[in-house]
C-alpha positions as CSV (number, residue, x, y, z in Angstrom):
1,M,113.2,66.9,99.4
2,S,114.0,66.0,95.8
3,I,114.5,68.5,93.0
4,K,111.2,67.7,91.4
5,Q,109.3,68.3,94.6
6,S,111.1,71.6,95.3
7,A,110.3,72.7,91.7
8,Q,106.6,71.8,92.1
9,R,106.6,73.6,95.4
10,L,107.9,76.8,93.8
11,Y,105.4,76.5,90.9
12,Y,102.4,76.1,93.3
13,M,103.3,79.0,95.6
14,P,100.2,80.5,97.2
15,K,99.0,83.7,95.5
16,I,98.7,86.9,97.4
17,S,95.0,87.7,98.0
18,R,93.0,90.2,99.9
19,W,92.9,87.8,102.8
20,S,96.6,87.2,103.1
21,K,97.9,90.8,103.1
22,G,96.7,94.2,104.3
23,I,93.5,94.9,106.2
24,G,91.8,91.8,104.9
25,A,94.2,89.6,106.8
26,D,93.2,91.4,110.0
27,L,89.5,91.1,109.5
28,P,87.7,88.9,112.1
29,E,86.7,85.3,111.4
30,E,83.1,86.2,111.7
31,Y,83.3,88.3,108.5
32,K,85.3,85.7,106.7
33,K,82.6,83.2,107.5
34,F,80.0,85.4,105.9
35,W,82.2,86.1,102.9
36,K,82.6,82.3,102.3
37,E,78.8,81.9,102.5
38,W,78.2,84.8,100.2
39,K,80.9,84.4,97.5
40,L,82.4,80.9,97.7
41,Q,79.4,78.7,98.7
42,E,77.7,77.0,95.7
43,P,74.3,78.6,95.1
44,A,71.1,76.7,94.3
45,A,70.4,75.7,90.7
46,V,68.2,78.3,89.2
47,H,68.7,78.2,85.4
48,Y,69.2,74.4,85.1
49,I,67.7,71.3,86.7
50,K,70.2,69.7,89.0
51,K,70.5,65.9,88.7
52,E,70.9,63.7,91.7
53,G,73.3,60.8,92.1
54,I,76.8,60.1,90.6
55,F,75.8,58.1,87.5
56,E,72.8,58.0,85.1
57,R,71.7,55.4,82.6
58,N,70.4,56.1,79.1
59,E,67.1,54.2,78.7
60,K,67.5,53.7,74.9
61,T,71.1,52.6,74.7
62,E,71.5,51.5,78.3
63,E,74.8,53.2,78.5
64,V,76.0,54.6,81.9
65,Y,77.3,58.2,82.0
66,P,78.6,60.2,85.0
67,V,76.3,63.0,86.2
68,Q,77.7,66.4,85.3
69,N,76.0,69.3,87.0
70,I,77.7,72.2,85.3
71,P,76.1,75.6,86.2
72,I,75.3,78.0,83.4
73,P,77.5,81.1,83.6
74,V,75.5,84.2,84.5
75,I,76.2,87.9,84.7
76,Y,75.2,89.9,87.8
77,P,74.7,93.5,86.9
78,K,75.0,96.3,89.5
79,E,71.2,97.0,89.2
80,M,70.7,93.6,91.0
81,N,71.8,95.2,94.3
82,D,68.8,97.5,94.2
83,G,66.2,94.7,94.2
84,I,65.6,91.1,95.1
85,W,65.9,88.8,92.1
86,G,65.7,85.4,93.9
87,G,69.0,84.1,92.4
88,E,68.1,85.0,88.8
89,A,70.6,87.0,86.6
90,M,71.5,87.7,83.0
91,I,72.5,84.8,80.8
92,K,74.7,85.5,77.8
93,G,74.6,83.0,74.9
94,F,73.8,82.6,71.2
95,K,70.6,82.4,69.3
96,K,69.9,81.0,65.9
97,K,66.9,82.5,64.1
98,G,66.8,79.9,61.3
99,I,68.4,76.7,60.0
100,F,70.4,78.4,57.4
101,K,71.3,81.5,59.4
102,R,74.3,82.3,61.4
103,R,74.0,82.4,65.2
104,V,74.1,85.8,66.9
105,P,74.8,86.7,70.5
106,H,71.8,87.1,72.8
107,F,71.1,88.1,76.4
108,W,68.3,86.5,78.4
109,L,67.1,88.9,81.1
110,P,64.9,88.1,84.1
111,S,61.4,89.7,84.0
112,L,61.3,92.4,86.7
113,F,58.4,94.3,88.2
114,K,57.7,96.4,91.3
115,S,55.9,95.0,94.2
116,V,55.1,95.9,97.8
117,I,56.5,93.6,100.5
118,Y,55.8,93.6,104.2
119,S,58.4,92.7,106.9
120,E,56.8,91.6,110.1
121,V,59.9,92.0,112.3
122,L,60.7,95.5,111.0
123,D,57.0,96.4,110.8
124,T,57.5,98.2,107.5
125,Y,56.1,98.1,103.9
126,M,58.7,98.2,101.1
127,R,58.2,98.8,97.4
128,I,61.1,97.1,95.6
129,V,62.0,95.6,92.3
130,I,61.4,91.8,92.4
131,T,61.2,88.8,90.1
132,Q,58.4,86.3,89.8
133,R,60.7,83.5,91.2
134,A,61.5,85.6,94.3
135,L,57.8,86.3,94.9
136,R,57.1,82.6,94.6
137,L,59.8,81.8,97.1
138,I,58.4,84.4,99.6
139,H,55.0,82.7,99.4
140,E,56.5,79.2,99.7
141,N,58.3,80.3,102.9
142,Y,55.1,81.9,104.3
143,G,56.5,85.4,104.6
144,F,59.3,87.8,103.6
145,D,61.1,87.4,106.9
146,H,61.1,83.6,106.8
147,Y,62.4,83.8,103.2
148,L,65.4,86.0,104.2
149,L,66.3,84.2,107.3
150,K,66.1,80.7,105.7
151,T,67.9,81.6,102.5
152,P,71.8,81.6,102.6
153,A,73.7,84.7,101.3
154,C,74.9,82.9,98.2
155,D,71.2,82.6,97.0
156,L,70.1,86.1,98.1
157,K,73.1,87.7,96.3
158,S,71.8,91.3,96.3
159,L,73.0,93.8,98.8
160,L,69.5,95.0,99.5
161,A,68.4,91.6,100.6
162,L,71.5,91.1,102.8
163,K,71.1,94.6,104.4
164,L,67.4,93.8,105.2
165,K,68.4,90.4,106.6
166,R,71.1,92.0,108.8
167,Q,68.5,94.5,110.2
168,I,66.1,91.7,111.0
169,L,68.8,89.7,112.8
170,I,69.9,92.8,114.8
171,A,66.3,93.5,115.8
172,L,65.8,89.9,117.0
173,A,69.2,89.8,118.8
174,D,68.7,93.1,120.6
175,K,64.9,92.6,121.0
176,T,64.1,96.0,119.6
177,L,61.0,95.0,117.6
178,Y,57.7,96.5,118.5
179,P,58.8,98.7,121.4
180,N,55.3,100.2,122.0
181,D,53.4,96.9,121.9
182,P,54.7,94.3,124.4
183,K,52.2,91.6,123.4
184,K,53.1,91.8,119.7
185,H,56.8,91.9,120.7
186,T,56.6,88.6,122.5
187,E,54.5,87.0,119.8
188,V,56.8,88.0,116.9
189,Y,60.0,87.2,118.8
190,A,58.8,83.7,119.7
191,K,57.9,83.2,116.0
192,Y,61.4,84.0,114.7
193,E,63.6,83.2,117.7
194,Q,64.7,79.8,116.1
195,Y,66.8,81.6,113.5
196,L,69.2,83.2,116.1
197,S,70.7,79.8,117.0
198,A,72.7,79.8,113.7
199,Y,74.5,83.1,114.4
200,T,76.3,84.7,117.3
201,R,76.0,88.3,118.2
202,K,79.4,89.2,116.7
203,E,78.5,87.3,113.5
204,I,75.3,89.3,113.1
205,E,77.3,92.5,113.6
206,W,79.6,91.6,110.6
207,Y,76.8,90.0,108.5
208,G,75.7,91.7,105.2
209,L,78.7,94.0,104.8
210,T,80.7,94.5,101.7
211,Y,84.5,94.2,101.8
212,E,84.9,98.0,101.7
213,E,82.4,98.5,104.5
214,A,84.0,95.8,106.6
215,C,87.4,97.4,106.1
216,K,86.1,100.8,107.2
217,K,84.4,99.3,110.2
218,W,87.6,97.5,111.2
219,M,89.6,100.7,110.9
220,Q,87.0,102.6,113.1
221,L,87.1,99.9,115.8
222,N,90.9,99.6,115.8
223,V,91.9,103.2,115.2
224,K,94.6,104.4,117.6
225,Q,94.1,108.0,118.8
226,S,97.6,109.4,118.6
227,Q,98.4,111.5,121.6
228,P,100.5,114.6,120.7
229,L,103.8,115.0,122.4
230,K,102.8,118.4,123.7
231,I,100.3,116.7,126.1
232,Q,103.1,114.5,127.5
233,Y,105.4,117.6,127.9
234,R,102.6,119.6,129.5
235,S,102.0,116.8,132.2
236,E,105.7,116.7,132.9
237,L,105.9,120.4,133.1
238,I,103.0,120.6,135.5
239,A,104.7,118.0,137.7
240,K,107.9,120.1,137.8
241,L,105.9,123.3,138.6
242,K,104.2,121.5,141.5
243,E,107.6,120.3,142.8
244,N,108.7,123.9,142.9
245,K,105.5,124.7,144.9
246,I,104.1,127.3,142.6
247,K,100.6,128.3,143.7
248,E,99.1,128.7,140.3
249,A,100.0,125.1,139.3
250,E,98.6,123.4,142.4
251,N,95.0,123.2,141.0
252,V,95.9,122.3,137.5
253,N,95.4,118.6,137.1
254,V,93.7,118.0,133.7
255,V,95.9,118.6,130.7
256,S,93.8,120.0,127.9
257,P,94.2,122.6,125.2
258,E,92.2,125.1,127.2
259,E,94.7,125.0,130.0
260,T,97.7,125.6,127.7
261,Y,97.2,129.3,128.1
262,V,97.3,129.2,131.9
263,I,100.4,127.0,131.9
264,M,102.2,129.3,129.4
265,C,101.3,132.3,131.6
266,I,102.7,130.6,134.7
267,I,106.0,129.9,133.0
268,F,106.3,133.3,131.5
269,F,105.4,135.1,134.8
270,H,107.7,133.0,137.0
271,V,110.6,132.2,134.7
272,T,110.9,134.5,131.8
273,I,110.0,137.9,133.4
274,P,112.6,137.8,136.2
275,K,115.3,137.1,133.6
276,F,114.2,139.9,131.3
277,T,114.0,142.4,134.2
278,S,117.6,141.7,135.1
279,G,120.0,143.9,133.1
280,I,122.6,141.2,132.7
281,F,120.3,138.9,130.8
282,L,119.1,141.8,128.6
283,Q,122.6,142.8,127.7
284,E,123.7,139.2,126.9
285,F,120.7,138.7,124.7
286,L,121.3,142.0,122.9
287,V,124.9,141.2,122.2
288,K,124.1,137.7,120.9
289,Q,121.4,138.9,118.6
290,T,123.5,141.8,117.2
291,E,126.6,139.6,116.6
292,S,124.5,136.8,114.9
293,F,122.8,139.5,112.7
294,L,126.1,141.1,111.6
295,Q,127.6,137.7,110.8
296,K,124.6,136.6,108.7
297,F,124.5,140.0,107.0
298,E,128.2,140.0,106.1
299,N,128.0,136.4,104.8
300,S,125.1,137.1,102.5
301,I,126.3,140.4,101.2
302,S,129.6,138.9,100.2
303,K,127.8,136.5,97.9
304,F,126.4,139.4,95.8
305,L,129.2,141.9,96.0
306,F,132.7,141.9,94.7
307,V,134.5,142.7,97.9
308,R,137.9,143.3,96.4
309,H,136.6,146.0,93.9
310,H,134.1,147.7,96.1
311,E,135.7,147.3,99.5
312,K,135.1,150.9,100.7
313,C,131.4,150.9,99.6
314,F,130.9,147.5,101.3
315,T,132.4,148.6,104.7
316,S,130.4,151.8,104.7
317,I,127.1,150.1,103.9
318,K,127.8,147.3,106.5
319,L,128.6,149.8,109.3
320,L,125.6,151.9,108.4
321,I,123.1,149.1,108.4
322,S,124.6,147.2,111.3
323,W,124.5,150.2,113.6
324,R,121.0,151.0,112.5
325,E,119.9,147.5,113.5
326,I,121.8,147.7,116.8
327,M,120.0,150.9,117.7
328,K,116.7,149.3,116.8
329,F,117.5,146.5,119.1
330,F,118.5,148.8,121.9
331,F,115.4,151.1,121.8
332,F,113.1,148.2,121.4
333,F,114.4,146.3,124.5
334,R,114.4,149.5,126.5
335,E,110.7,149.8,125.7
336,I,110.1,146.2,126.7
337,E,112.0,146.8,130.0
338,R,109.9,150.0,130.7
339,N,106.6,148.2,130.1
340,I,107.6,145.3,132.4
341,Y,108.5,147.8,135.1
342,L,105.1,149.5,134.7
343,L,103.3,146.2,134.9
344,T,105.1,145.3,138.2
345,I,104.0,148.5,139.9
346,M,100.5,148.7,138.6
347,N,97.7,147.6,140.8
348,I,96.1,145.0,138.4
349,S,95.3,141.3,138.8
350,T,97.7,138.5,138.0
351,M,95.9,137.4,134.9
352,E,95.9,140.9,133.5
353,K,99.6,141.1,134.0
354,I,100.1,137.8,132.4
355,K,98.1,138.9,129.3
356,H,100.1,142.0,128.9
357,L,103.4,140.1,129.3
358,L,102.4,137.6,126.7
359,K,101.7,140.4,124.3
360,L,105.1,141.7,124.9
361,S,106.7,138.3,124.3
362,M,104.9,138.1,121.0
363,M,106.2,141.5,120.1
364,I,109.7,140.3,120.7
365,Y,109.2,137.1,118.7
366,I,107.6,139.0,115.7
367,L,110.4,141.6,115.7
368,L,113.1,139.0,115.6
369,M,111.5,136.6,113.2
370,S,109.7,138.9,110.7
371,D,110.9,142.5,110.8
372,L,114.7,141.9,110.9
373,I,114.5,139.1,108.4
374,S,112.4,141.2,106.0
375,N,114.8,144.1,106.2
376,F,117.7,141.8,105.8
377,S,116.2,140.3,102.6
378,K,115.4,143.8,101.2
379,I,119.0,144.9,101.7
380,C,120.3,141.7,100.0
381,S,118.0,142.1,97.0
382,K,119.4,145.6,96.2
383,F,122.9,144.2,95.5
384,R,122.0,141.2,93.4
């Protein structure tokens, strides 16, 4: 490849569009086909007379000119989507009111009026804003449904006409027209069946949607329901409990949020309670908690106090607070142990025992996470 060709290749690099990146690149070909028909296909000549052929001859001078069918630029306002204008739109140009006067900008607007239109397939009367040209086209095609089904999307333009055309095609494809009148159903279906040959069922499903609506529909169809890891862990836990032949876990098959309570109760009753009732585990847990608390307390207090100048005060406060927290730990766990012992000898059901034990476990968690930390922060705030 020469330098000139490589330079031209860089200059004519393809531009990033909505169809080359993002959700637009993943949209189905059926919607892209409709988009080309709606936006890229050349519409019929409305505001000018289209000339046939390639060349034309001037009768006076007998000169031959190439035919130039240049469409007049038009403006499509958003109000067009609420009616059926038959291809008409606003034309912006200039108007000269006199020979010796300057031209001024001028807008030519289509004449709009309200009219009632009947759809035979949908069996409904609609009062919509329409133009005289659209009404003439409906009469020329012998009905509103024939006009919509024969006219391509580039000539309909408005969203209202495209939505109605989509509803008519869906009714014909699914055969849902006139459900209470079988005779009328067969008659109307045979009348409009010929238009279904131009579309597949999937093309009808994507027909008449805007780009935003198509993206939303694609996201709804391709959304991946993320499964939380807790569901995976629950299923693994149930399998392990069944391997250990625990009776409460034998009938638990479906993993759902409602069964989380039962699973937690089984774990707490068969694993946690025996460890708490044993004195060795209680002592080890108490020693670990008190040591970690004293270490955190000493590290934080040293940041706010001058240890060298207030050493005596610091040691006395540290001993006082630390032994107070140790006693709080001791009496609290003694109470927990007493409640567990009472639960084991009481004649109550297993579920009632599990509920009481879960309450006790929450008490332990709340004490360790909220009460001690709040007291600790209050102590530190006094010496800032």
